SENUVEX-622506 format. One record per atom (N, C-alpha, C): residue number from 1; residue in three letters; atom name; z negated, x, y. Coordinates in nm, 2 decimals, padded with zeros to 4 digits. Atoms other than C-alpha are relative to their C-alpha. Example, Ala and Ser with C-alpha at 12.3 -4.5 7.8 and 13.67 -1.06 7.14 Angstrom:
<sites>
   resi   resn   name       up     east    north
      1    Ala      N    00.00    00.09   -00.12
      1    Ala     CA   -00.78    01.23   -00.45
      1    Ala      C    00.00    00.09    00.12
      2    Ser      N    00.00   -00.09   -00.11
      2    Ser     CA   -00.71    01.37   -00.11
      2    Ser      C   -00.08   -00.08    00.11
</sites>
This chain:
<sites>
   resi   resn   name       up     east    north
      1    Met      N    00.12   -00.03   -00.08
      1    Met     CA   -03.45   -10.33    06.99
      1    Met      C    00.05    00.07    00.13
      2    Glu      N   -00.04   -00.07   -00.12
      2    Glu     CA   -03.26   -10.10    07.23
      2    Glu      C    00.06   -00.10    00.10
      3    Leu      N   -00.06    00.10   -00.09
      3    Leu     CA   -03.07   -10.41    07.37
      3    Leu      C   -00.10   -00.08    00.07
      4    Leu      N    00.10    00.07   -00.07
      4    Leu     CA   -03.39   -10.58    07.46
      4    Leu      C   -00.06    00.08    00.12
      5    Ile      N    00.04   -00.09   -00.12
      5    Ile     CA   -03.47   -10.28    07.69
      5    Ile      C    00.12    00.02    00.09
      6    Phe      N   -00.12   -00.03   -00.08
      6    Phe     CA   -03.11   -10.22    07.80
      6    Phe      C    00.04   -00.11    00.09
      7    Tyr      N   -00.04    00.12   -00.08
      7    Tyr     CA   -03.02   -10.57    07.92
      7    Tyr      C   -00.08   -00.02    00.12
      8    Pro      N    00.08    00.02   -00.12
      8    Pro     CA   -03.31   -10.61    08.16
      8    Pro      C    00.02    00.11    00.10
      9    Ile      N   -00.02   -00.11   -00.09
      9    Ile     CA   -03.26   -10.26    08.30
      9    Ile      C    00.14   -00.01    00.07
     10    Ala      N   -00.13    00.01   -00.05
     10    Ala     CA   -02.89   -10.32    08.34
     10    Ala      C    00.01   -00.12    00.10
     11    Phe      N    00.00    00.11   -00.10
     11    Phe     CA   -02.95   -10.66    08.51
     11    Phe      C   -00.07    00.04    00.13
     12    Val      N    00.07   -00.04   -00.12
     12    Val     CA   -03.20   -10.52    08.75
     12    Val      C    00.09    00.10    00.08
     13    Ser      N   -00.08   -00.10   -00.06
     13    Ser     CA   -02.96   -10.23    08.82
     13    Ser      C    00.12   -00.07    00.08
     14    Ile      N   -00.11    00.07   -00.06
     14    Ile     CA   -02.67   -10.47    08.90
     14    Ile      C   -00.05   -00.08    00.12
     15    Val      N    00.06    00.08   -00.11
     15    Val     CA   -02.90   -10.69    09.12
     15    Val      C   -00.03    00.10    00.12
     16    Ala      N    00.04   -00.09   -00.10
     16    Ala     CA   -03.02   -10.38    09.31
     16    Ala      C    00.13    00.06    00.07
     17    Ala      N   -00.12   -00.04   -00.06
     17    Ala     CA   -02.66   -10.26    09.36
     17    Ala      C    00.06   -00.10    00.09
     18    Leu      N   -00.05    00.11   -00.09
     18    Leu     CA   -02.56   -10.60    09.50
     18    Leu      C   -00.08   -00.01    00.12
     19    Leu      N    00.09    00.00   -00.12
     19    Leu     CA   -02.86   -10.58    09.73
     19    Leu      C    00.04    00.11    00.10
     20    Val      N   -00.04   -00.11   -00.09
     20    Val     CA   -02.74   -10.24    09.86
     20    Val      C    00.12   -00.05    00.09
     21    Val      N   -00.12    00.04   -00.07
     21    Val     CA   -02.41   -10.40    09.96
     21    Val      C   -00.03   -00.12    00.10
     22    Phe      N    00.01    00.12   -00.08
     22    Phe     CA   -02.53   -10.74    10.09
     22    Phe      C   -00.13   -00.01    00.08
     23    Asn      N    00.12    00.00   -00.08
     23    Asn     CA   -02.86   -10.64    10.25
     23    Asn      C    00.03    00.01    00.15
     24    Lys      N   -00.03    00.00   -00.15
     24    Lys     CA   -02.88   -10.70    10.63
     24    Lys      C   -00.05    00.12    00.07
     25    Ser      N    00.06   -00.12   -00.07
     25    Ser     CA   -03.09   -10.40    10.72
     25    Ser      C    00.04    00.13   -00.08
     26    Pro      N   -00.03   -00.12    00.07
     26    Pro     CA   -03.00   -10.04    10.64
     26    Pro      C   -00.12    00.06   -00.08
     27    Ile      N    00.12   -00.05    00.08
     27    Ile     CA   -03.36   -09.96    10.53
     27    Ile      C    00.00   -00.08   -00.13
     28    Gly      N    00.00    00.08    00.12
     28    Gly     CA   -03.34   -10.25    10.28
     28    Gly      C    00.10    00.05   -00.10
     29    Ser      N   -00.11   -00.05    00.09
     29    Ser     CA   -03.01   -10.12    10.15
     29    Ser      C   -00.04    00.14   -00.07
     30    Ala      N    00.04   -00.13    00.06
     30    Ala     CA   -03.16   -09.77    10.10
     30    Ala      C   -00.11   -00.02   -00.10
     31    Val      N    00.10    00.02    00.10
     31    Val     CA   -03.46   -09.90    09.92
     31    Val      C    00.06   -00.06   -00.13
     32    Ser      N   -00.06    00.06    00.12
     32    Ser     CA   -03.24   -10.11    09.69
     32    Ser      C    00.08    00.11   -00.07
     33    Leu      N   -00.06   -00.12    00.07
     33    Leu     CA   -03.04   -09.79    09.62
     33    Leu      C   -00.09    00.08   -00.08
     34    Ile      N    00.11   -00.07    00.07
     34    Ile     CA   -03.36   -09.62    09.52
     34    Ile      C   -00.03   -00.07   -00.13
     35    Gly      N    00.03    00.08    00.12
     35    Gly     CA   -03.43   -09.90    09.28
     35    Gly      C    00.11    00.01   -00.10
     36    Met      N   -00.11   -00.02    00.09
     36    Met     CA   -03.08   -09.88    09.13
     36    Met      C    00.00    00.13   -00.06
     37    Met      N    00.00   -00.13    00.06
     37    Met     CA   -03.11   -09.51    09.08
     37    Met      C   -00.11    00.02   -00.10
     38    Leu      N    00.10   -00.01    00.10
     38    Leu     CA   -03.44   -09.55    08.90
     38    Leu      C    00.04   -00.08   -00.13
     39    Cys      N   -00.05    00.07    00.12
     39    Cys     CA   -03.28   -09.81    08.67
     39    Cys      C    00.10    00.09   -00.08
     40    Leu      N   -00.09   -00.09    00.07
     40    Leu     CA   -03.00   -09.56    08.60
     40    Leu      C   -00.07    00.11   -00.07
     41    Ala      N    00.08   -00.10    00.07
     41    Ala     CA   -03.26   -09.30    08.51
     41    Ala      C   -00.06   -00.06   -00.13
     42    Gly      N    00.04    00.06    00.13
     42    Gly     CA   -03.40   -09.55    08.26
     42    Gly      C    00.10   -00.01   -00.10
     43    Ile      N   -00.11    00.00    00.10
     43    Ile     CA   -03.06   -09.59    08.10
     43    Ile      C    00.02    00.14   -00.05
     44    Phe      N   -00.01   -00.14    00.05
     44    Phe     CA   -03.04   -09.21    08.08
     44    Phe      C   -00.11    00.03   -00.11
     45    Val      N    00.11   -00.02    00.10
     45    Val     CA   -03.38   -09.21    07.90
     45    Val      C    00.04   -00.07   -00.13
     46    Met      N   -00.04    00.07    00.13
     46    Met     CA   -03.24   -09.47    07.65
     46    Met      C    00.10    00.08   -00.07
     47    Gln      N   -00.10   -00.08    00.07
     47    Gln     CA   -02.95   -09.23    07.58
     47    Gln      C   -00.05    00.13   -00.04
     48    Lys      N    00.07   -00.13    00.05
     48    Lys     CA   -03.20   -08.95    07.50
     48    Lys      C    00.04    00.12    00.09
     49    Ala      N   -00.03   -00.11   -00.10
     49    Ala     CA   -03.09   -08.75    07.81
     49    Ala      C   -00.11    00.01    00.10
     50    His      N    00.12    00.00   -00.08
     50    His     CA   -03.44   -08.69    07.94
     50    His      C    00.02    00.09    00.12
     51    Phe      N   -00.02   -00.10   -00.11
     51    Phe     CA   -03.34   -08.39    08.15
     51    Phe      C    00.08   -00.06    00.12
     52    Ile      N   -00.08    00.07   -00.10
     52    Ile     CA   -03.07   -08.59    08.33
     52    Ile      C   -00.07   -00.11    00.07
     53    Ala      N    00.08    00.11   -00.06
     53    Ala     CA   -03.31   -08.88    08.39
     53    Ala      C   -00.09    00.06    00.10
     54    Ile      N    00.09   -00.07   -00.09
     54    Ile     CA   -03.56   -08.64    08.55
     54    Ile      C    00.07    00.05    00.12
     55    Leu      N   -00.08   -00.04   -00.12
     55    Leu     CA   -03.29   -08.49    08.77
     55    Leu      C    00.04   -00.12    00.08
     56    Gln      N   -00.03    00.12   -00.08
     56    Gln     CA   -03.18   -08.84    08.87
     56    Gln      C   -00.11   -00.05    00.09
     57    Val      N    00.12    00.04   -00.08
     57    Val     CA   -03.53   -08.93    08.98
     57    Val      C   -00.03    00.10    00.11
     58    Leu      N    00.04   -00.10   -00.10
     58    Leu     CA   -03.61   -08.60    09.15
     58    Leu      C    00.11    00.02    00.11
     59    Ile      N   -00.10   -00.04   -00.10
     59    Ile     CA   -03.28   -08.52    09.32
     59    Ile      C    00.06   -00.13    00.07
     60    Tyr      N   -00.07    00.11   -00.07
     60    Tyr     CA   -03.11   -08.86    09.39
     60    Tyr      C   -00.10   -00.10    00.05
     61    Ala      N    00.09    00.10   -00.05
     61    Ala     CA   -03.39   -09.11    09.41
     61    Ala      C   -00.11    00.06    00.09
     62    Gly      N    00.10   -00.07   -00.09
     62    Gly     CA   -03.62   -08.85    09.57
     62    Gly      C    00.06    00.07    00.12
     63    Ala      N   -00.05   -00.08   -00.11
     63    Ala     CA   -03.45   -08.59    09.78
     63    Ala      C    00.11   -00.06    00.08
     64    Ile      N   -00.12    00.05   -00.07
     64    Ile     CA   -03.12   -08.75    09.87
     64    Ile      C   -00.04   -00.13    00.07
     65    Met      N    00.04    00.13   -00.07
     65    Met     CA   -03.28   -09.09    09.95
     65    Met      C   -00.10    00.03    00.12
     66    Val      N    00.08   -00.03   -00.11
     66    Val     CA   -03.54   -08.92    10.17
     66    Val      C    00.09    00.05    00.11
     67    Leu      N   -00.10   -00.04   -00.10
     67    Leu     CA   -03.25   -08.76    10.35
     67    Leu      C    00.07   -00.12    00.07
     68    Phe      N   -00.06    00.12   -00.06
     68    Phe     CA   -03.08   -09.10    10.39
     68    Phe      C   -00.10   -00.07    00.09
     69    Met      N    00.10    00.07   -00.08
     69    Met     CA   -03.40   -09.26    10.52
     69    Met      C   -00.03    00.08    00.13
     70    Phe      N    00.01   -00.08   -00.12
     70    Phe     CA   -03.44   -08.97    10.76
     70    Phe      C    00.11   -00.02    00.10
     71    Val      N   -00.12    00.03   -00.09
     71    Val     CA   -03.09   -09.02    10.90
     71    Val      C   -00.01   -00.14    00.06
     72    Ile      N    00.01    00.13   -00.05
     72    Ile     CA   -03.14   -09.39    10.93
     72    Ile      C   -00.11   -00.01    00.11
     73    Met      N    00.11    00.00   -00.11
     73    Met     CA   -03.47   -09.34    11.12
     73    Met      C    00.04    00.08    00.12
     74    Leu      N   -00.05   -00.08   -00.11
     74    Leu     CA   -03.31   -09.07    11.33
     74    Leu      C    00.10   -00.07    00.09
     75    Leu      N   -00.09    00.07   -00.08
     75    Leu     CA   -03.03   -09.29    11.43
     75    Leu      C   -00.06   -00.13    00.07
     76    Asn      N    00.07    00.12   -00.06
     76    Asn     CA   -03.28   -09.57    11.52
     76    Asn      C    00.08   -00.12   -00.01
     77    Leu      N   -00.09    00.12    00.02
     77    Leu     CA   -03.07   -09.85    11.37
     77    Leu      C   -00.08   -00.13    00.00
     78    Lys      N    00.08    00.13    00.01
     78    Lys     CA   -03.36   -10.10    11.36
     78    Lys      C    00.03   -00.09    00.12
     79    Gly      N   -00.03    00.09   -00.11
     79    Gly     CA   -03.28   -10.23    11.71
     79    Gly      C    00.14   -00.05    00.01
     80    Asp      N   -00.14    00.02   -00.02
     80    Asp     CA   -02.90   -10.22    11.69
     80    Asp      C    00.06   -00.07   -00.12
     81    Asp      N   -00.06    00.05    00.12
     81    Asp     CA   -02.86   -10.37    11.35
     81    Asp      C    00.06   -00.14    00.01
     82    Thr      N   -00.05    00.13   -00.01
     82    Thr     CA   -02.79   -10.72    11.47
     82    Thr      C    00.15    00.00    00.03
     83    Ala      N   -00.15    00.00   -00.04
     83    Ala     CA   -02.45   -10.64    11.63
     83    Ala      C    00.08    00.07   -00.11
     84    Ala      N   -00.08   -00.08    00.09
     84    Ala     CA   -02.33   -10.37    11.39
     84    Ala      C    00.01   -00.06   -00.14
     85    Trp      N    00.00    00.06    00.13
     85    Trp     CA   -02.44   -10.54    11.07
     85    Trp      C    00.05   -00.14   -00.01
     86    Ala      N   -00.05    00.14   -00.01
     86    Ala     CA   -02.34   -10.89    11.18
     86    Ala      C    00.15    00.00    00.00
     87    Ala      N   -00.15   -00.01   -00.01
     87    Ala     CA   -01.98   -10.77    11.23
     87    Ala      C    00.06   -00.01   -00.14
     88    Arg      N   -00.06    00.01    00.13
     88    Arg     CA   -01.93   -10.75    10.85
     88    Arg      C   -00.01   -00.15   -00.05
     89    Asp      N    00.01    00.14    00.04
     89    Asp     CA   -02.02   -11.12    10.82
     89    Asp      C    00.12   -00.08    00.05
     90    Lys      N   -00.11    00.07   -00.06
     90    Lys     CA   -01.71   -11.22    11.03
     90    Lys      C    00.11   -00.02   -00.10
     91    Asn      N   -00.12    00.01    00.08
     91    Asn     CA   -01.45   -11.16    10.76
     91    Asn      C   -00.04   -00.05   -00.14
     92    Lys      N    00.04    00.05    00.13
     92    Lys     CA   -01.56   -11.39    10.48
     92    Lys      C    00.11    00.00   -00.10
     93    Leu      N   -00.11    00.01    00.09
     93    Leu     CA   -01.21   -11.42    10.34
     93    Leu      C    00.02    00.14   -00.08
     94    Leu      N   -00.01   -00.13    00.07
     94    Leu     CA   -01.20   -11.04    10.26
     94    Leu      C   -00.11    00.01   -00.10
     95    Ser      N    00.11   -00.01    00.10
     95    Ser     CA   -01.54   -11.07    10.09
     95    Ser      C    00.03   -00.08   -00.12
     96    Val      N   -00.04    00.09    00.12
     96    Val     CA   -01.42   -11.36    09.87
     96    Val      C    00.11    00.07   -00.08
     97    Leu      N   -00.11   -00.07    00.07
     97    Leu     CA   -01.10   -11.17    09.78
     97    Leu      C   -00.05    00.12   -00.08
     98    Thr      N    00.06   -00.11    00.06
     98    Thr     CA   -01.30   -10.86    09.70
     98    Thr      C   -00.08   -00.04   -00.13
     99    Gly      N    00.08    00.05    00.11
     99    Gly     CA   -01.53   -11.06    09.48
     99    Gly      C    00.09   -00.05   -00.12
    100    Val      N   -00.09    00.04    00.11
    100    Val     CA   -01.24   -11.22    09.29
    100    Val      C    00.06    00.11   -00.07
    101    Leu      N   -00.06   -00.12    00.06
    101    Leu     CA   -01.08   -10.88    09.24
    101    Leu      C   -00.10    00.07   -00.09
    102    Val      N    00.10   -00.06    00.09
    102    Val     CA   -01.41   -10.74    09.10
    102    Val      C   -00.02   -00.08   -00.13
    103    Val      N    00.01    00.09    00.11
    103    Val     CA   -01.45   -11.04    08.87
    103    Val      C    00.12    00.02   -00.10
    104    Gly      N   -00.12   -00.02    00.08
    104    Gly     CA   -01.09   -11.00    08.75
    104    Gly      C    00.00    00.13   -00.07
    105    Val      N    00.00   -00.13    00.06
    105    Val     CA   -01.13   -10.63    08.68
    105    Val      C   -00.10    00.00   -00.11
    106    Leu      N    00.10    00.01    00.10
    106    Leu     CA   -01.45   -10.69    08.49
    106    Leu      C    00.04   -00.08   -00.12
    107    Tyr      N   -00.05    00.09    00.11
    107    Tyr     CA   -01.29   -10.97    08.29
    107    Tyr      C    00.10    00.08   -00.09
    108    Lys      N   -00.10   -00.08    00.08
    108    Lys     CA   -01.00   -10.74    08.19
    108    Lys      C   -00.07    00.11   -00.08
    109    Ile      N    00.07   -00.10    00.08
    109    Ile     CA   -01.24   -10.46    08.09
    109    Ile      C   -00.07   -00.06   -00.12
    110    Val      N    00.07    00.06    00.11
    110    Val     CA   -01.44   -10.69    07.87
    110    Val      C    00.11   -00.05   -00.10
    111    Asp      N   -00.10    00.05    00.08
    111    Asp     CA   -01.12   -10.84    07.73
    111    Asp      C    00.06    00.12   -00.09
    112    Ile      N   -00.05   -00.12    00.08
    112    Ile     CA   -00.98   -10.49    07.63
    112    Ile      C   -00.11    00.05   -00.09
    113    Ala      N    00.11   -00.06    00.09
    113    Ala     CA   -01.32   -10.38    07.49
    113    Ala      C   -00.02   -00.09   -00.12
    114    Thr      N    00.02    00.09    00.11
    114    Thr     CA   -01.34   -10.69    07.27
    114    Thr      C    00.12    00.00   -00.10
    115    Arg      N   -00.12    00.00    00.09
    115    Arg     CA   -00.98   -10.67    07.14
    115    Arg      C    00.02    00.12   -00.08
    116    Thr      N   -00.02   -00.12    00.07
    116    Thr     CA   -00.98   -10.31    07.04
    116    Thr      C   -00.13    00.04   -00.08
    117    Glu      N    00.12   -00.05    00.08
    117    Glu     CA   -01.20   -10.15    06.78
    117    Glu      C   -00.04    00.13    00.06
    118    Leu      N    00.05   -00.12   -00.06
    118    Leu     CA   -01.42   -09.89    06.94
    118    Leu      C   -00.06    00.09   -00.11
    119    Asn      N    00.06   -00.10    00.09
    119    Asn     CA   -01.50   -09.58    06.74
    119    Asn      C   -00.14    00.02    00.03
    120    Ser      N    00.14   -00.03   -00.03
    120    Ser     CA   -01.87   -09.52    06.70
    120    Ser      C   -00.01    00.15    00.05
    121    Pro      N    00.01   -00.13   -00.06
    121    Pro     CA   -01.98   -09.22    06.90
    121    Pro      C   -00.05    00.10   -00.10
    122    Ala      N    00.05   -00.10    00.09
    122    Ala     CA   -02.05   -08.89    06.73
    122    Ala      C   -00.15    00.01    00.01
    123    Pro      N    00.14   -00.01   -00.01
    123    Pro     CA   -02.41   -08.84    06.64
    123    Pro      C   -00.05    00.11    00.09
    124    Leu      N    00.05   -00.10   -00.10
    124    Leu     CA   -02.62   -08.65    06.90
    124    Leu      C   -00.07    00.11   -00.08
    125    Thr      N    00.07   -00.11    00.06
    125    Thr     CA   -02.75   -08.31    06.82
    125    Thr      C   -00.15   -00.01    00.05
    126    Asp      N    00.14    00.00   -00.03
    126    Asp     CA   -03.12   -08.24    06.85
    126    Asp      C   -00.03    00.06    00.14
    127    Asn      N    00.02   -00.06   -00.13
    127    Asn     CA   -03.08   -08.03    07.17
    127    Asn      C    00.09   -00.07    00.11
    128    Phe      N   -00.08    00.07   -00.10
    128    Phe     CA   -02.86   -08.29    07.35
    128    Phe      C   -00.09   -00.04    00.13
    129    Gly      N    00.07    00.03   -00.13
    129    Gly     CA   -02.96   -08.33    07.72
    129    Gly      C   -00.11    00.10    00.04
    130    Thr      N    00.10   -00.10   -00.04
    130    Thr     CA   -03.19   -08.02    07.73
    130    Thr      C    00.05    00.08    00.11
    131    Val      N   -00.03   -00.09   -00.11
    131    Val     CA   -03.19   -07.77    08.01
    131    Val      C    00.11    00.10   -00.05
    132    Ala      N   -00.09   -00.11    00.05
    132    Ala     CA   -03.01   -07.51    07.80
    132    Ala      C    00.14   -00.06   -00.02
    133    Glu      N   -00.13    00.06    00.03
    133    Glu     CA   -02.73   -07.75    07.69
    133    Glu      C    00.07   -00.04    00.13
    134    Val      N   -00.06    00.04   -00.13
    134    Val     CA   -02.68   -07.89    08.05
    134    Val      C    00.05    00.13    00.07
    135    Gly      N   -00.04   -00.13   -00.07
    135    Gly     CA   -02.67   -07.53    08.19
    135    Gly      C    00.12    00.06   -00.07
    136    Lys      N   -00.12   -00.05    00.07
    136    Lys     CA   -02.43   -07.42    07.92
    136    Lys      C    00.13   -00.08    00.03
    137    Ala      N   -00.12    00.08   -00.03
    137    Ala     CA   -02.19   -07.71    07.98
    137    Ala      C    00.04    00.02    00.15
    138    Leu      N   -00.03   -00.01   -00.14
    138    Leu     CA   -02.22   -07.67    08.36
    138    Leu      C    00.07    00.13    00.03
    139    Phe      N   -00.06   -00.13   -00.04
    139    Phe     CA   -02.14   -07.30    08.37
    139    Phe      C    00.11    00.05   -00.10
    140    Thr      N   -00.11   -00.04    00.09
    140    Thr     CA   -01.88   -07.29    08.09
    140    Thr      C    00.12   -00.11    00.02
    141    Asp      N   -00.11    00.10    00.00
    141    Asp     CA   -01.68   -07.62    08.06
    141    Asp      C    00.03   -00.05    00.14
    142    Tyr      N   -00.02    00.07   -00.13
    142    Tyr     CA   -01.74   -07.75    08.42
    142    Tyr      C   -00.03    00.10    00.11
    143    Val      N    00.03   -00.09   -00.10
    143    Val     CA   -01.76   -07.43    08.62
    143    Val      C    00.09   -00.02    00.12
    144    Leu      N   -00.08    00.02   -00.11
    144    Leu     CA   -01.46   -07.51    08.84
    144    Leu      C   -00.04   -00.12    00.08
    145    Pro      N    00.05    00.10   -00.09
    145    Pro     CA   -01.58   -07.85    08.95
    145    Pro      C   -00.13    00.03    00.06
    146    Phe      N    00.13   -00.05   -00.05
    146    Phe     CA   -01.93   -07.70    09.00
    146    Phe      C    00.02    00.08    00.13
    147    Glu      N   -00.02   -00.09   -00.11
    147    Glu     CA   -01.79   -07.43    09.23
    147    Glu      C    00.07   -00.08    00.12
    148    Val      N   -00.07    00.08   -00.11
    148    Val     CA   -01.56   -07.68    09.42
    148    Val      C   -00.11   -00.09    00.07
    149    Ala      N    00.10    00.08   -00.06
    149    Ala     CA   -01.86   -07.91    09.48
    149    Ala      C   -00.09    00.09    00.09
    150    Ser      N    00.09   -00.08   -00.08
    150    Ser     CA   -02.07   -07.62    09.61
    150    Ser      C    00.07    00.05    00.13
    151    Ile      N   -00.08   -00.04   -00.12
    151    Ile     CA   -01.79   -07.51    09.85
    151    Ile      C    00.01   -00.12    00.09
    152    Leu      N    00.00    00.12   -00.08
    152    Leu     CA   -01.76   -07.87    09.97
    152    Leu      C   -00.13   -00.02    00.07
    153    Leu      N    00.13    00.02   -00.07
    153    Leu     CA   -02.13   -07.89    10.04
    153    Leu      C   -00.02    00.11    00.11
    154    Leu      N    00.01   -00.10   -00.10
    154    Leu     CA   -02.12   -07.56    10.22
    154    Leu      C    00.08   -00.03    00.13
    155    Val      N   -00.08    00.04   -00.11
    155    Val     CA   -01.83   -07.68    10.44
    155    Val      C   -00.07   -00.12    00.08
    156    Ala      N    00.07    00.12   -00.07
    156    Ala     CA   -02.02   -08.01    10.51
    156    Ala      C   -00.12    00.05    00.08
    157    Met      N    00.11   -00.05   -00.08
    157    Met     CA   -02.33   -07.81    10.62
    157    Met      C    00.04    00.07    00.12
    158    Val      N   -00.05   -00.07   -00.12
    158    Val     CA   -02.13   -07.59    10.85
    158    Val      C    00.05   -00.10    00.10
    159    Gly      N   -00.05    00.10   -00.09
    159    Gly     CA   -01.96   -07.89    10.99
    159    Gly      C   -00.11   -00.08    00.07
    160    Ala      N    00.11    00.07   -00.06
    160    Ala     CA   -02.29   -08.07    11.05
    160    Ala      C   -00.07    00.09    00.11
    161    Leu      N    00.05   -00.09   -00.10
    161    Leu     CA   -02.42   -07.76    11.23
    161    Leu      C    00.09    00.01    00.12
    162    Val      N   -00.09    00.00   -00.11
    162    Val     CA   -02.11   -07.74    11.45
    162    Val      C   -00.01   -00.12    00.08
    163    Leu      N    00.01    00.12   -00.07
    163    Leu     CA   -02.14   -08.10    11.54
    163    Leu      C   -00.13   -00.02    00.07
    164    Ala      N    00.13    00.01   -00.06
    164    Ala     CA   -02.51   -08.08    11.61
    164    Ala      C   -00.01    00.10    00.12
    165    Lys      N    00.01   -00.09   -00.11
    165    Lys     CA   -02.47   -07.77    11.82
    165    Lys      C    00.08   -00.04    00.12
    166    Ser      N   -00.08    00.05   -00.12
    166    Ser     CA   -02.20   -07.93    12.04
    166    Ser      C   -00.07   -00.11    00.07
    167    Lys      N    00.07    00.10   -00.07
    167    Lys     CA   -02.43   -08.22    12.12
    167    Lys      C   -00.12    00.06    00.07
    168    Val      N    00.12   -00.06   -00.06
    168    Val     CA   -02.72   -07.99    12.21
    168    Val      C    00.05    00.07    00.13
    169    Asp      N   -00.05   -00.07   -00.12
    169    Asp     CA   -02.51   -07.79    12.46
    169    Asp      C    00.05   -00.09    00.11
</sites>
């Protein structure tokens, strides 16, 4: 029964991800990315990680994509997209080689997965994916990556302020 739900969500997610890459307009790419993130939230729900799914929708599909759309609108790419976005169509050979590489890697992954016996995952506890469990894991097991990510975000914000201030002056 889960597979009847998983395969359509996975298919739509892959199609949306391909539309992000191959869409001609940046707005269309951003909207496709929102669709892909919503499908990813659906997969999280299937894994019984409801809190992570809600965070995926609120933070990534909501706040981050609003920020992306704001930047796209701020840069006013709608008039200039013909020259900048058409430049990526010039190198068809690179696109074909990248596609062949992706298909080869996917084939190898499927080949390895079918040849080896995969252990069944450990059964999930009742409080898997709850706020308490995510907070406990985030601030105990993953405290160093969490702090590194926060420092990187702080540096990025300061850099954006410095760049914006230099353009104002």
